[in-house]
N, C-alpha and C positions, 0 to 999 in steps of 0.2 A: 506493499500501501505505500500510494505518496506522501512524502511529510512535506512541510511549508517552514522554512525561519528565515528569521528578519535579523539583518544585522543595525544599527540604530540609523546610519549613514550622517552620524553625527561628524561634525571635521575633530581630525585627529586632538586638536588643542583642547576640546572639550573632557574627554576621556583620559588623557595624557596622566594627571594624576592619580587615576584610580589604575593607570595602566602602568605605572610604574608602583604604587602600593603593591598592587596584586603580585608582581613578579617579586616582590620580598615577604610576601607574605606566606604563613607556615600555612602546610599543608592540612585543608580539616581530616582529619582523621579522628577516631575513637576518644585516645588520651585529649587532643585539644576540645573536644565535646564535653568528655568529661569533665577537666577546667573550669568551663562555664566562664570565656574573657571577658571580663565586663563592655567590652565595645561593641561585640557579636552578638547573632543570637542566631548558633547554629543548628539545633533543633525545635520539634515541635514546641517544646515545654521549654526550650532555654539550656538547659541539657540535660544529661541523665536522670538526675536528680531528680526533677520535673517542678521546678519550683513555680514556676514560672515569674521571675522575679528579676530586677534588674540592678547590680551594686553600682550601677551611677547617680548620683546627688549632683550633678551639676541644674537639673530642676529639683525643686524641692518645695517642704511646705512653706516657706516666706516668699519664695517670687514663682511662684506657679502660674501668680496671676496675669503676669506678664506673657504667658504662654499664647502662639499666633498660628496660624497658617503658615507653613515651611513651601509646602510644594504639595500640588495634587498630582495622582496616577488618573486617569481615565483608560480602562483595559479595554471597552468595547464589549457589545456582545454579554451582557453581564446577565442574561438567561438566570431569574430565580435568584438574583441579587448577587453579593459575594459573601464566600462564608472562609476563605482561606485564612491558614498565619503566616505571615511575612516569615520570612528569612534573610538575615545579612550576615557577610563576613567581607571584614575589610574593605569595607566602605561602599559595598553592593549590594541592595537589596534585591530578592527574590521574591516573587510570589506567582502563586495561580489564579485564575479567573475562570469564568464557566466554561465549560468545555476544552478541560485540562490545560487553557492558555496560560504558558508558560513567559514572566517577564522580567527580565533584568536589569535594574536602575543604578543609576547615581544617587548614593543615600545621602548626599547632600543638596544634591540639585533637582532630582527626578526626572534627568535626562534619562531616556531610553538607550542603554548599551547593545538592547538587542530583544527579541520576543521571538517565541516558539508557540506557532497555532498548528499541533495533529489535525491530519485529515483522519474525521470520525464516519462511523455509520450514523448518517441523520436520521432513515428510519431504522435503525436500532435504537437510539437514544429513544426520540420519539414514544418509544413503546416503555417504556423505563420510566417506572416512579418516581424514584430518585434523584434523576438526570437534569439539567446535565452541571451541577455545581461541582468544584471540586476543593478538598480542602488544604492543599497543600502540598510543599514538596520536602524535599530531602538532600540535606549536602553529603559529599563525601568523597575524597580523593579526583579532586578539580573536575564534579560532576554535580550535577543537578538532575533526582530522581524524580519523575512523576508518574504516575496512574492516570487510564484511562475509562472513560464509562466503557467502554468494548472491551475490556478485557486485559488489556496491553500494560507494559513499565518500559519506560521510556528512562536510558540513560543520555544526557547531555551534556556537553563543554559547555562547564562555567562561563568560559571566558568568549565561547563565538555564538551558544546555543547550539550548534551545531550538533546531528542525530550521531551518536556514538557506537550506540545499541538500540535494539527493541525487542521485545520479549512477549509474545503472547503467552498467558498464565493461564485463561480463562474462555472456554467457550460461549462467548455472552451471547452469539445467534441461537444457540440452544436454551443455556441457563438464564437466558436476559440481564444477570446481574454482570457489573463489571466494579471497579476501585472510583470511591469516591473520596475515602480518607486519605491522608498525608503514611506517607513510607517512611520508614526506621532506617537510619544508616550505622552499622555497629560494625565494627571488628572485619571491615571488606564484605561485608553482608550488606544488601536491601532486604528488609520483612517488612511486608504487606499483607494486609488480609482483606477481603473479598466484603463488601456489600452481600444482605441476602436474610436477614431475618424472619422477614416475610416470605421468601422466596423457598417453595419444596428443593433443598439442592443439601451440600453439608458444608457451606461455611467452609473454607481453606483459607489456611495463612502459609504465606509461600517467602522461601529467602531464596535469594538471587546474588550471583556472583556481583560484586561493583566493579569489578575491572571487563568484565566477558558479560555478562548479561544474562550467562549462564542457570537455570534454576537449580540449586541444590537441595531441597525439601521441600515438602508441603506437608504440613498436619492440617486435619480434618475435625473442627471443632465439634461435628456430630459423629459419636462413633467411633471416634481418631484412634482406639485401642481397644482391647478386648473388654476390659472392665466397662468399659462404656456402652462398647453394642448391647450388653445386657440391659442398659436400663431403659433398652428402648422396645417397647411390646409390642408383635405384630409388624414385625420387618417396618416401623414407623423410621428408621433413620435414615431410608432411602431418602426422605423427604423431609428431611426432620429441622433445615432452616442452618439459625447457625452464623456465625463468619466473627469476622472483629476488624470492624470497619472502621475504626480509630486505631490512631498509635499508642501500642504500648511505650517499654522503655527497655532498656539495656544494664544489668547491675554487674559489672568489668570483675567485683570480687568473687563472683561464682560462677559469670559466663554465661550469666541466662537472661534471657529476654522474657520479659512481662509483658503480660498481654489481657486484654480482656475481649470479653465472648459475647456474642447478642444472643438477643433471645429464639429458640426456638418456634416451628411452624406447624400445624396454623397455630396463630398470635393467640385467639382466645381456647380453651377446650373446653366442650361440653359433657368432661367427665363426671365433676362434682369432686366430692369427697374421694372416690375410687378411682383418683386420678392413678392410682398405682400399676391398679389390673384395666382400667376401661377407658373410652374415650378414643382419641385421634392418636395419642403419642403414649400410651401406658408407660407409666416409671419415672424418674426424676430426672431423664433425659437430659447426660453429659454428652460432650462439656458445654452447652449452653449456658448460658447466664453464671455466668464461672470467671475466676483469675486463671492462669495458668502459667507455670514456669516452664519453657524450653530451651532445651540444651540450646544456643545458639549454631553448635558446630552440626549437629546431628539432627535437628528437630526431633529430638524424643523428649516426651514428657519427663519431667523432673520432679512436678508437685502443683496441687492445684488445690483450690476450693470453688467449691460452687455457692454461690451466695443467694439462688432460689432457682432449687430444687425445682422441675417441673414447674416452669413461668408460666403462669394462666396470663399474664399481664403485661405484657411486652414492655417490665424494668430488667432489662439486660445491662449485664454490668458492660459492654465496649465504652461506655460515655467515658467511664474516670478516667484520669492522670493517676500514675503511681508515684507517688510520693517519698522521695527516701529520705528520713528521716533519723537522726539520732539523740537520744538522752539517757541520760543519767548513763551511758555504756550500753543501752541496749540502742539494736537497728530497725527501723521500724517502717514499714512499708503502709502509707494512708492513700485510701485509694474509694472514691464514692461510688454509690448505686443509682440507676435513674430512679428505682422506687423511694427515694429521698432519703436513706442509712448513708452512713460513713462506715467504711472497716477499716479497721485498723489493725496490720499483719506483723509476723516478725518475716525475715526476709526468705524464707520458707513457703509464704502464705499460711503459718499456723494462727489462727485466729486469736486476738489479742483486746480488741474491745471492738463494740460495734455500738456508735449512733445515731440518733435524729438529729438530719437539720432544718427538715421541714415538718411544722405541725399537722397537717391535714393528710395523713396516712388511716389506710383501713382494708387494705388489701392481704395484711397480717394486723394480726394484735400487738406487734413486738418480734424483736427478733433477739437470741439470748448475749448478753455481750461477752460470754465466756467464751460460747461454744461456735456463734452463729447461725442456729437451727434456729427455724420459721416457727413463732407460737401463733397458735390461731389464724391458719391459712383459711382465705375466702375463695374458696372455689366455687365455678358457678356451673350450672346444667344448660342444658337451648333452652332460652326464650329472655325474655325481657327482664334482664335485671330489678331486683325489688331494692326496695327505698335500704338504708341513704346510696347515693352515687357512689360509684367506685373513684375514691382517692389514693393516687393523684391522677390526674389526667393520661392518655396515654401520653404527651410529650415530657415527662416527668416529674418527681420533685425535683432531680435534677437532671442536666438536659446535658449535650456534649459541650457544651459553652465551657473553658478552661477557666478552675479556679486556681487560685496563687500562695505559693507560702514563701513570708517574711522570714529568713533566718534574724534579722534586726529585733525585730518587734516579736519573733515567735508565736506569731498568730497565721491563722490559715484563713483567707478573704474566699467566700463562695457565694454561690446566689442559691437561691429555693425559690422553687415553683410551688404556690398555692393554687390548685383546681385541680376538679375532680371530671367526673363524666357519665353521661347514663351510657346501657350498654344492653344490646340485645345479641344475646350470643346465639348464633346457627352452625349449622352441621354444615360441612363443608369436605370434599373430598378434592386433591391434590391433582393440579394440572400439570403433565409433566409434558404434553406432546401436542403439536409440533414446538410447540414453545414450553417454556414454562412461567407460570404465572401467579400474582400473588394469591396466598392462601392467611389472610386474616382470619375470618372466621366470627365476625360482628359487626355489627356498626353502631358506631358509637357517635356521639355529640357533646361537647365540654359541656361543664357546668361550672357552677361557683358549690364551695365547698358549704355542708350544714350549718344553717344558721350563719354563713358570713359571706365575704364577699372574695372575689381572685385577686390575689398580690401578688407582689414577688418580691424578694429582699435578699439583701446583702450580709452578708452575716462575718464577725469577725471572731470566731474562733480557737481555741487551746484543740490543735489537730489531733493529741492524742486522747482526751480526755470529753472534747466536745463542747465543752465550757464556756456559755456566749461573753463578749466584753463586751461588745455593743453591736447594731445592726440598725440597714436604713430600707424603709420602705419604699417600694415603684406600685404605681398602680396597674401594671400589668410588669409580666416576668420580662426580667433584659435577657435577650439571648446572644447577647456577646459575650466576650473572653473579659477575664480581670487580670491587669495587670499592677505588682507592687513594685517598688524602690526602695532603695537606698535613702533617696530625697522624703523619706518618710511618707510617702503618698500610696494611693490607691485608685486606679481609673477603671471607672466601667462605661462601657460604652452602652448605652440603654436602648429597647426597642421606639422610642418616641423616635432618637436622632441627636439625643443629647449625650455628648463625652462627661461625666464629671471626673473632676479630682477631690478625692479624703485625705482629710489626715489619717494615715492608718494608725493609728494612735488612740484618735475619739470618734471616729467616724464624720467630723463634721466638715461640711461642704467649702472646700476654697475655691474652683470655680468651675466654669460647666463652657461648654461651644457647642452650638449646633450645627452638626454636620447634612444635616436638610433631607435626610432617609434614614430610615432604621438599622440597626446593628445586630450583624448575626453572625461575625465573624473574629478574627484574631485582633490581639493589640501586643507591640511590644516595646520594646527599648534599644536603643543603641547610640553608640557614639561615632562619628568621620569629623576627621581634624583637631577632635580636643572638643566636638560639640555635638550635645545630648540631643536626640530627638525621640521623638514618641508618633507611632507609625499603626494606624488602625484602618484597618475596611469597614466599609460602609455599601451598604445595597440590602433592599429587603425583597422576603420572597421566600420559598421551597416549603415542605411539607407541611411544619409549626407555624411560623409567619403566614402564611396563607391563611391561618384562623384568625389571625385582628382583626382583618376588618369585619369580620361579619358577625364576632363576638363583642370586642370592643368599641366597633364605629368611631369618634372624633377624628384624630388625625389619620389614623389607617385607613380610613375612607379616602384618601386625595392621595395617599401616599405613594409613589411611583412604583412600580416592579420592573422586574428586567433591567436593571441598570445600577449602577455600584460605582465608587471612585476607592483610590487608597489615598487618605488622609493623611498628612504626617505634617508635626507640628514641630517648632521649637521658640527657646526665649529670643524675643523682642532684641 
């Protein structure tokens, strides 16, 4: 298939500074990403620790009021908005737009160095529910890695944008799914997980050689081991869903990839309390709605914890970052789950604590903080679900947008979503030919919590205990990611289009700016030639954002769709 790449066409002088700095730059490799240099943003959450935190402090609580727009880039053809996380290395900013378009920009001026537009199967993409947005790229070994909706992974030359290799990993014509999430680079390997919780597949996670593009291994999140096969009755593993659609992280001390997995298919089951033996997919359905540890060299499963056995609510585990913390001599992994709970593990994914971020939860009564066992499940039979509505809404008490941990304050900043849903569960049969079709198993509609209103909140909490220090409320849940910095700041891009800056210790709002359209993507900070920048993607649309206009009205009725911009700020 033909590919297209574009150079900037800029005069040599415009890019000369960056060319010189890139020639002197250290290669982006595992050690450099692990070290989390303050000037760059080298992987999805900044480093393998997944703090989503910048140690830069030039922009701080005392001068953030002087923050203003430095430059803007319009990617074009931003169907369903922008959802990607920018990356920055040696003064060059890389990010992706809809249709897996990739841009390399001068981080100081926004001038285009190169852009790459892969040629995609438009007919296929039009059949995909989750298309055509892309949530980000990965950097490593002088390359930019990006997945596509038609099942390919590309390795691009970071200096020119030329294709160095492409590898087809999924037969998307048959399976309908592809890649929406960002890859992860570590140890000469690129790891990427397929979308697909709602489709009758087996949810593969792939590892590809970063130099050659050759596939190294594949792990199936549905019945990927003999143990797991036994947890899918009636051969339901053949159409089990799964996937790992958001990037995990790499633990260099144990040579382990940590990854979160998606929900099983159908999303909603009609088995009721007899889910172990009855319904569409009898059993616990390993390794869906789980966190897993894979050997990066072989892809072999080392350990796991299934956060929601037999997930009957679409509260999967693919959404959460893996925050790698040390406290009092203990090493922890903090991982949020879509159901509104935050799990705290040791480095082998043994449960150390579970705490609630969200108030409105009734799919279970609780989760045991010592074992992770679900207490008081709410399972459904076919038909309309009786009152109260199911909480949270299918969008989750926690969504895919990243939280942030500040080692300076010791606080974890995370968005919670207080909303619920009516539900009519339906019996379905998986459709696999001639092409795989969605298998949801219910009709649903957003609803307010019992006796309350829908709202969102930013919490500042102790990541291990869940103790809350402060909270900021929003009339609608924000869908953008959170950034904290050493300048004692927390940035939140909200759904109405306002970028907020708060005091990291108190939650006091110090500055805001209207970006003109809702946020549902990434935010990062970096430095070029000694100057700090804040970069945020704006552009509304997509499956969750599309619910805002009919449910909340107001600004969302007139908010643009199918457009977006990367907006970069610096001090005046």
